[in-house]
Biopython code that builds the backbone (N, CA, C, O; Angstrom):
import numpy as np
from Bio.PDB.StructureBuilder import StructureBuilder

atoms = [
    (1, "MET", "N", (118.369, 109.339, 113.245)),
    (1, "MET", "CA", (117.568, 108.272, 112.696)),
    (1, "MET", "C", (116.113, 108.735, 112.635)),
    (1, "MET", "O", (115.583, 109.214, 113.637)),
    (2, "GLY", "N", (115.464, 108.603, 111.492)),
    (2, "GLY", "CA", (114.105, 109.079, 111.301)),
    (2, "GLY", "C", (113.057, 108.147, 111.878)),
    (2, "GLY", "O", (113.314, 106.984, 112.190)),
    (3, "MET", "N", (111.878, 108.704, 112.002)),
    (3, "MET", "CA", (110.758, 107.940, 112.495)),
    (3, "MET", "C", (110.303, 106.946, 111.432)),
    (3, "MET", "O", (110.233, 107.278, 110.249)),
    (4, "LYS", "N", (109.993, 105.724, 111.863)),
    (4, "LYS", "CA", (109.507, 104.721, 110.930)),
    (4, "LYS", "C", (108.114, 105.122, 110.456)),
    (4, "LYS", "O", (107.291, 105.570, 111.254)),
    (5, "ARG", "N", (107.851, 104.966, 109.178)),
    (5, "ARG", "CA", (106.562, 105.344, 108.598)),
    (5, "ARG", "C", (105.851, 104.113, 108.077)),
    (5, "ARG", "O", (106.477, 103.149, 107.637)),
    (6, "TYR", "N", (104.547, 104.163, 108.133)),
    (6, "TYR", "CA", (103.708, 103.069, 107.665)),
    (6, "TYR", "C", (102.722, 103.594, 106.644)),
    (6, "TYR", "O", (102.350, 104.766, 106.673)),
    (7, "VAL", "N", (102.306, 102.739, 105.755)),
    (7, "VAL", "CA", (101.298, 103.088, 104.763)),
    (7, "VAL", "C", (99.958, 102.564, 105.266)),
    (7, "VAL", "O", (99.839, 101.406, 105.666)),
    (8, "VAL", "N", (98.952, 103.437, 105.241)),
    (8, "VAL", "CA", (97.603, 103.072, 105.632)),
    (8, "VAL", "C", (96.685, 103.441, 104.475)),
    (8, "VAL", "O", (96.777, 104.541, 103.930)),
    (9, "THR", "N", (95.812, 102.532, 104.104)),
    (9, "THR", "CA", (94.865, 102.805, 103.032)),
    (9, "THR", "C", (93.566, 103.314, 103.642)),
    (9, "THR", "O", (93.025, 102.711, 104.569)),
    (10, "VAL", "N", (93.074, 104.423, 103.118)),
    (10, "VAL", "CA", (91.818, 105.009, 103.586)),
    (10, "VAL", "C", (90.892, 105.124, 102.390)),
    (10, "VAL", "O", (91.269, 105.666, 101.351)),
    (11, "ARG", "N", (89.694, 104.617, 102.536)),
    (11, "ARG", "CA", (88.709, 104.710, 101.454)),
    (11, "ARG", "C", (87.804, 105.899, 101.731)),
    (11, "ARG", "O", (87.223, 106.019, 102.809)),
    (12, "LEU", "N", (87.694, 106.775, 100.738)),
    (12, "LEU", "CA", (86.872, 107.976, 100.857)),
    (12, "LEU", "C", (85.774, 107.955, 99.803)),
    (12, "LEU", "O", (85.973, 107.461, 98.693)),
    (13, "GLY", "N", (84.627, 108.490, 100.158)),
    (13, "GLY", "CA", (83.575, 108.683, 99.169)),
    (13, "GLY", "C", (83.947, 109.850, 98.260)),
    (13, "GLY", "O", (84.886, 110.597, 98.536)),
    (14, "ASP", "N", (83.198, 109.992, 97.176)),
    (14, "ASP", "CA", (83.477, 111.054, 96.198)),
    (14, "ASP", "C", (83.469, 112.441, 96.832)),
    (14, "ASP", "O", (84.344, 113.260, 96.555)),
    (15, "ASP", "N", (82.474, 112.702, 97.687)),
    (15, "ASP", "CA", (82.359, 114.033, 98.297)),
    (15, "ASP", "C", (83.543, 114.358, 99.193)),
    (15, "ASP", "O", (84.089, 115.461, 99.141)),
    (16, "LEU", "N", (83.936, 113.394, 100.011)),
    (16, "LEU", "CA", (85.059, 113.624, 100.923)),
    (16, "LEU", "C", (86.367, 113.767, 100.159)),
    (16, "LEU", "O", (87.198, 114.607, 100.504)),
    (17, "LYS", "N", (86.555, 112.961, 99.132)),
    (17, "LYS", "CA", (87.770, 113.078, 98.306)),
    (17, "LYS", "C", (87.828, 114.439, 97.630)),
    (17, "LYS", "O", (88.886, 115.066, 97.583)),
    (18, "ALA", "N", (86.694, 114.900, 97.105)),
    (18, "ALA", "CA", (86.661, 116.209, 96.443)),
    (18, "ALA", "C", (86.991, 117.321, 97.442)),
    (18, "ALA", "O", (87.738, 118.247, 97.130)),
    (19, "ALA", "N", (86.422, 117.216, 98.648)),
    (19, "ALA", "CA", (86.706, 118.224, 99.682)),
    (19, "ALA", "C", (88.183, 118.193, 100.072)),
    (19, "ALA", "O", (88.807, 119.241, 100.233)),
    (20, "LEU", "N", (88.735, 117.002, 100.222)),
    (20, "LEU", "CA", (90.157, 116.865, 100.559)),
    (20, "LEU", "C", (91.034, 117.455, 99.464)),
    (20, "LEU", "O", (91.980, 118.187, 99.752)),
    (21, "ASP", "N", (90.727, 117.142, 98.215)),
    (21, "ASP", "CA", (91.516, 117.668, 97.104)),
    (21, "ASP", "C", (91.438, 119.192, 97.030)),
    (21, "ASP", "O", (92.429, 119.850, 96.710)),
    (22, "LYS", "N", (90.274, 119.750, 97.323)),
    (22, "LYS", "CA", (90.116, 121.215, 97.322)),
    (22, "LYS", "C", (90.994, 121.844, 98.400)),
    (22, "LYS", "O", (91.650, 122.857, 98.160)),
    (23, "ILE", "N", (91.005, 121.242, 99.589)),
    (23, "ILE", "CA", (91.850, 121.751, 100.677)),
    (23, "ILE", "C", (93.326, 121.628, 100.316)),
    (23, "ILE", "O", (94.121, 122.514, 100.631)),
    (24, "CYS", "N", (93.693, 120.531, 99.656)),
    (24, "CYS", "CA", (95.093, 120.360, 99.241)),
    (24, "CYS", "C", (95.514, 121.459, 98.273)),
    (24, "CYS", "O", (96.594, 122.034, 98.412)),
    (25, "LEU", "N", (94.670, 121.750, 97.300)),
    (25, "LEU", "CA", (94.975, 122.829, 96.346)),
    (25, "LEU", "C", (95.076, 124.172, 97.049)),
    (25, "LEU", "O", (96.007, 124.941, 96.810)),
    (26, "TRP", "N", (94.115, 124.447, 97.913)),
    (26, "TRP", "CA", (94.064, 125.725, 98.619)),
    (26, "TRP", "C", (95.270, 125.920, 99.532)),
    (26, "TRP", "O", (95.829, 127.013, 99.613)),
    (27, "SER", "N", (95.672, 124.828, 100.231)),
    (27, "SER", "CA", (96.733, 124.959, 101.235)),
    (27, "SER", "C", (98.133, 124.668, 100.696)),
    (27, "SER", "O", (99.132, 125.022, 101.322)),
    (28, "GLY", "N", (98.198, 124.022, 99.530)),
    (28, "GLY", "CA", (99.506, 123.640, 99.010)),
    (28, "GLY", "C", (100.112, 122.453, 99.737)),
    (28, "GLY", "O", (101.312, 122.200, 99.634)),
    (29, "ARG", "N", (99.284, 121.729, 100.469)),
    (29, "ARG", "CA", (99.762, 120.559, 101.212)),
    (29, "ARG", "C", (99.270, 119.287, 100.533)),
    (29, "ARG", "O", (98.276, 119.304, 99.808)),
    (30, "SER", "N", (99.965, 118.200, 100.771)),
    (30, "SER", "CA", (99.594, 116.920, 100.162)),
    (30, "SER", "C", (98.427, 116.278, 100.929)),
    (30, "SER", "O", (98.117, 116.655, 102.059)),
    (31, "ARG", "N", (97.802, 115.307, 100.281)),
    (31, "ARG", "CA", (96.746, 114.544, 100.963)),
    (31, "ARG", "C", (97.292, 113.920, 102.239)),
    (31, "ARG", "O", (96.647, 113.958, 103.287)),
    (32, "SER", "N", (98.489, 113.345, 102.140)),
    (32, "SER", "CA", (99.085, 112.697, 103.313)),
    (32, "SER", "C", (99.259, 113.674, 104.462)),
    (32, "SER", "O", (98.958, 113.344, 105.610)),
    (33, "GLU", "N", (99.743, 114.878, 104.163)),
    (33, "GLU", "CA", (99.924, 115.883, 105.214)),
    (33, "GLU", "C", (98.600, 116.243, 105.870)),
    (33, "GLU", "O", (98.497, 116.295, 107.096)),
    (34, "ILE", "N", (97.590, 116.489, 105.047)),
    (34, "ILE", "CA", (96.279, 116.876, 105.572)),
    (34, "ILE", "C", (95.693, 115.749, 106.418)),
    (34, "ILE", "O", (95.212, 115.994, 107.524)),
    (35, "LEU", "N", (95.727, 114.523, 105.911)),
    (35, "LEU", "CA", (95.160, 113.395, 106.648)),
    (35, "LEU", "C", (95.944, 113.089, 107.913)),
    (35, "LEU", "O", (95.355, 112.764, 108.944)),
    (36, "ARG", "N", (97.277, 113.190, 107.846)),
    (36, "ARG", "CA", (98.109, 112.960, 109.030)),
    (36, "ARG", "C", (97.761, 113.970, 110.117)),
    (36, "ARG", "O", (97.622, 113.607, 111.285)),
    (37, "ASP", "N", (97.620, 115.233, 109.737)),
    (37, "ASP", "CA", (97.261, 116.283, 110.687)),
    (37, "ASP", "C", (95.867, 116.028, 111.272)),
    (37, "ASP", "O", (95.655, 116.195, 112.473)),
    (38, "ALA", "N", (94.925, 115.626, 110.425)),
    (38, "ALA", "CA", (93.564, 115.365, 110.892)),
    (38, "ALA", "C", (93.533, 114.211, 111.894)),
    (38, "ALA", "O", (92.828, 114.280, 112.900)),
    (39, "VAL", "N", (94.291, 113.159, 111.622)),
    (39, "VAL", "CA", (94.328, 112.016, 112.541)),
    (39, "VAL", "C", (94.970, 112.430, 113.864)),
    (39, "VAL", "O", (94.468, 112.074, 114.931)),
    (40, "LYS", "N", (96.078, 113.179, 113.805)),
    (40, "LYS", "CA", (96.736, 113.640, 115.040)),
    (40, "LYS", "C", (95.781, 114.469, 115.889)),
    (40, "LYS", "O", (95.684, 114.268, 117.100)),
    (41, "ARG", "N", (95.074, 115.406, 115.248)),
    (41, "ARG", "CA", (94.137, 116.267, 115.989)),
    (41, "ARG", "C", (92.989, 115.458, 116.584)),
    (41, "ARG", "O", (92.592, 115.684, 117.727)),
    (42, "HIS", "N", (92.464, 114.524, 115.815)),
    (42, "HIS", "CA", (91.352, 113.719, 116.305)),
    (42, "HIS", "C", (91.783, 112.850, 117.488)),
    (42, "HIS", "O", (91.059, 112.746, 118.478)),
    (43, "LEU", "N", (92.952, 112.229, 117.388)),
    (43, "LEU", "CA", (93.451, 111.407, 118.483)),
    (43, "LEU", "C", (93.703, 112.247, 119.733)),
    (43, "LEU", "O", (93.414, 111.802, 120.844)),
    (44, "ALA", "N", (94.235, 113.447, 119.564)),
    (44, "ALA", "CA", (94.461, 114.338, 120.707)),
    (44, "ALA", "C", (93.137, 114.695, 121.367)),
    (44, "ALA", "O", (93.041, 114.714, 122.594)),
    (45, "ARG", "N", (92.112, 114.979, 120.562)),
    (45, "ARG", "CA", (90.800, 115.315, 121.117)),
    (45, "ARG", "C", (90.198, 114.121, 121.862)),
    (45, "ARG", "O", (89.605, 114.288, 122.928)),
    (46, "LEU", "N", (90.352, 112.919, 121.301)),
    (46, "LEU", "CA", (89.846, 111.728, 121.981)),
    (46, "LEU", "C", (90.564, 111.496, 123.311)),
    (46, "LEU", "O", (89.930, 111.141, 124.305)),
    (47, "ARG", "N", (91.889, 111.696, 123.332)),
    (47, "ARG", "CA", (92.648, 111.546, 124.581)),
    (47, "ARG", "C", (92.190, 112.577, 125.606)),
    (47, "ARG", "O", (92.026, 112.256, 126.783)),
    (48, "PHE", "N", (91.981, 113.827, 125.156)),
    (48, "PHE", "CA", (91.510, 114.878, 126.051)),
    (48, "PHE", "C", (90.152, 114.510, 126.644)),
    (48, "PHE", "O", (89.945, 114.643, 127.850)),
    (49, "GLU", "N", (89.224, 114.049, 125.801)),
    (49, "GLU", "CA", (87.894, 113.676, 126.273)),
    (49, "GLU", "C", (87.959, 112.515, 127.260)),
    (49, "GLU", "O", (87.220, 112.486, 128.243)),
    (50, "GLN", "N", (88.848, 111.559, 126.992)),
    (50, "GLN", "CA", (89.009, 110.430, 127.904)),
    (50, "GLN", "C", (89.523, 110.904, 129.266)),
    (50, "GLN", "O", (89.009, 110.489, 130.305)),
    (51, "LEU", "N", (90.531, 111.767, 129.260)),
    (51, "LEU", "CA", (91.065, 112.301, 130.516)),
    (51, "LEU", "C", (90.025, 113.127, 131.250)),
    (51, "LEU", "O", (89.911, 113.060, 132.474)),
    (52, "ARG", "N", (89.270, 113.904, 130.495)),
    (52, "ARG", "CA", (88.238, 114.742, 131.101)),
    (52, "ARG", "C", (87.207, 113.876, 131.824)),
    (52, "ARG", "O", (86.799, 114.192, 132.942)),
    (53, "ARG", "N", (86.787, 112.779, 131.180)),
    (53, "ARG", "CA", (85.821, 111.875, 131.824)),
    (53, "ARG", "C", (86.385, 111.277, 133.112)),
    (53, "ARG", "O", (85.652, 111.059, 134.077)),
    (54, "ARG", "N", (87.693, 111.016, 133.119)),
    (54, "ARG", "CA", (88.316, 110.425, 134.309)),
    (54, "ARG", "C", (88.400, 111.413, 135.463)),
    (54, "ARG", "O", (88.244, 111.022, 136.620)),
    (55, "VAL", "N", (88.643, 112.689, 135.169)),
    (55, "VAL", "CA", (88.812, 113.658, 136.257)),
    (55, "VAL", "C", (87.516, 114.347, 136.674)),
    (55, "VAL", "O", (87.461, 114.967, 137.735)),
    (56, "MET", "N", (86.479, 114.246, 135.853)),
    (56, "MET", "CA", (85.227, 114.946, 136.170)),
    (56, "MET", "C", (84.656, 114.594, 137.545)),
    (56, "MET", "O", (84.209, 115.504, 138.242)),
    (57, "PRO", "N", (84.644, 113.338, 137.975)),
    (57, "PRO", "CA", (84.115, 113.068, 139.321)),
    (57, "PRO", "C", (84.872, 113.820, 140.416)),
    (57, "PRO", "O", (84.265, 114.285, 141.381)),
    (58, "PHE", "N", (86.185, 113.940, 140.274)),
    (58, "PHE", "CA", (86.980, 114.670, 141.264)),
    (58, "PHE", "C", (86.683, 116.162, 141.205)),
    (58, "PHE", "O", (86.562, 116.819, 142.239)),
    (59, "ALA", "N", (86.564, 116.695, 139.989)),
    (59, "ALA", "CA", (86.270, 118.122, 139.828)),
    (59, "ALA", "C", (84.884, 118.439, 140.373)),
    (59, "ALA", "O", (84.705, 119.429, 141.082)),
    (60, "GLU", "N", (83.912, 117.609, 140.047)),
    (60, "GLU", "CA", (82.540, 117.852, 140.511)),
    (60, "GLU", "C", (82.451, 117.814, 142.026)),
    (60, "GLU", "O", (81.703, 118.585, 142.626)),
    (61, "SER", "N", (83.212, 116.918, 142.650)),
    (61, "SER", "CA", (83.177, 116.825, 144.109)),
    (61, "SER", "C", (83.750, 118.076, 144.769)),
    (61, "SER", "O", (83.512, 118.329, 145.950)),
    (62, "ARG", "N", (84.502, 118.852, 144.001)),
    (62, "ARG", "CA", (85.083, 120.100, 144.513)),
    (62, "ARG", "C", (84.333, 121.335, 143.994)),
    (62, "ARG", "O", (84.781, 122.467, 144.183)),
    (63, "GLY", "N", (83.206, 121.107, 143.348)),
    (63, "GLY", "CA", (82.369, 122.227, 142.923)),
    (63, "GLY", "C", (82.614, 122.731, 141.519)),
    (63, "GLY", "O", (82.038, 123.746, 141.126)),
    (64, "TYR", "N", (83.445, 122.062, 140.755)),
    (64, "TYR", "CA", (83.699, 122.457, 139.371)),
    (64, "TYR", "C", (82.746, 121.684, 138.461)),
    (64, "TYR", "O", (82.969, 120.513, 138.154)),
    (65, "LEU", "N", (81.682, 122.362, 138.038)),
    (65, "LEU", "CA", (80.667, 121.698, 137.229)),
    (65, "LEU", "C", (80.745, 122.088, 135.760)),
    (65, "LEU", "O", (80.277, 121.346, 134.896)),
    (66, "THR", "N", (81.326, 123.234, 135.472)),
    (66, "THR", "CA", (81.423, 123.713, 134.092)),
    (66, "THR", "C", (82.817, 124.275, 133.842)),
    (66, "THR", "O", (83.584, 124.495, 134.779)),
    (67, "ASP", "N", (83.135, 124.504, 132.574)),
    (67, "ASP", "CA", (84.402, 125.146, 132.224)),
    (67, "ASP", "C", (84.484, 126.534, 132.845)),
    (67, "ASP", "O", (85.559, 126.975, 133.250)),
    (68, "GLU", "N", (83.350, 127.218, 132.919)),
    (68, "GLU", "CA", (83.323, 128.570, 133.485)),
    (68, "GLU", "C", (83.747, 128.553, 134.950)),
    (68, "GLU", "O", (84.428, 129.471, 135.407)),
    (69, "ASP", "N", (83.347, 127.504, 135.700)),
    (69, "ASP", "CA", (83.775, 127.384, 137.097)),
    (69, "ASP", "C", (85.289, 127.340, 137.192)),
    (69, "ASP", "O", (85.882, 127.978, 138.062)),
    (70, "VAL", "N", (85.911, 126.593, 136.304)),
    (70, "VAL", "CA", (87.373, 126.499, 136.296)),
    (70, "VAL", "C", (87.984, 127.836, 135.920)),
    (70, "VAL", "O", (88.911, 128.301, 136.583)),
    (71, "PHE", "N", (87.472, 128.469, 134.854)),
    (71, "PHE", "CA", (88.020, 129.735, 134.383)),
    (71, "PHE", "C", (87.935, 130.813, 135.463)),
    (71, "PHE", "O", (88.844, 131.634, 135.584)),
    (72, "LYS", "N", (86.857, 130.820, 136.246)),
    (72, "LYS", "CA", (86.708, 131.811, 137.322)),
    (72, "LYS", "C", (87.842, 131.682, 138.331)),
    (72, "LYS", "O", (88.378, 132.688, 138.795)),
    (73, "ASP", "N", (88.208, 130.457, 138.670)),
    (73, "ASP", "CA", (89.257, 130.243, 139.677)),
    (73, "ASP", "C", (90.664, 130.482, 139.142)),
    (73, "ASP", "O", (91.556, 130.838, 139.913)),
    (74, "ILE", "N", (90.883, 130.297, 137.858)),
    (74, "ILE", "CA", (92.246, 130.488, 137.351)),
    (74, "ILE", "C", (92.470, 131.857, 136.740)),
    (74, "ILE", "O", (93.602, 132.213, 136.413)),
    (75, "SER", "N", (91.416, 132.622, 136.582)),
    (75, "SER", "CA", (91.551, 133.959, 135.983)),
    (75, "SER", "C", (91.996, 134.979, 137.001)),
    (75, "SER", "O", (92.160, 136.153, 136.668)),
]
sb = StructureBuilder()
sb.init_structure("model")
sb.init_model(0)
sb.init_chain("A")
sb.init_seg("    ")
for serial, (resi, resn, name, xyz) in enumerate(atoms, 1):
    if name == "N":
        sb.init_residue(resn, " ", resi, " ")
    sb.init_atom(name, np.array(xyz, "f"), 0.0, 1.0, " ", f" {name:<3s}", serial, name[0])
structure = sb.get_structure()
């Protein structure tokens, strides 16, 4: 059984539509594919940032102030 799909209307300005259409031609992908991928990536980044904000107080209390601090310990 397939995933249920919904239609969402997105209004774009001329510049953004032109850029989207150029990417579609270049990549051979549809507008829907490009926009679906962009929304998925953006939502993933927002979730990551939200989680990062939640764990930062715990990390800072243990001396992890930057990404480099983490990389030093896991490398």
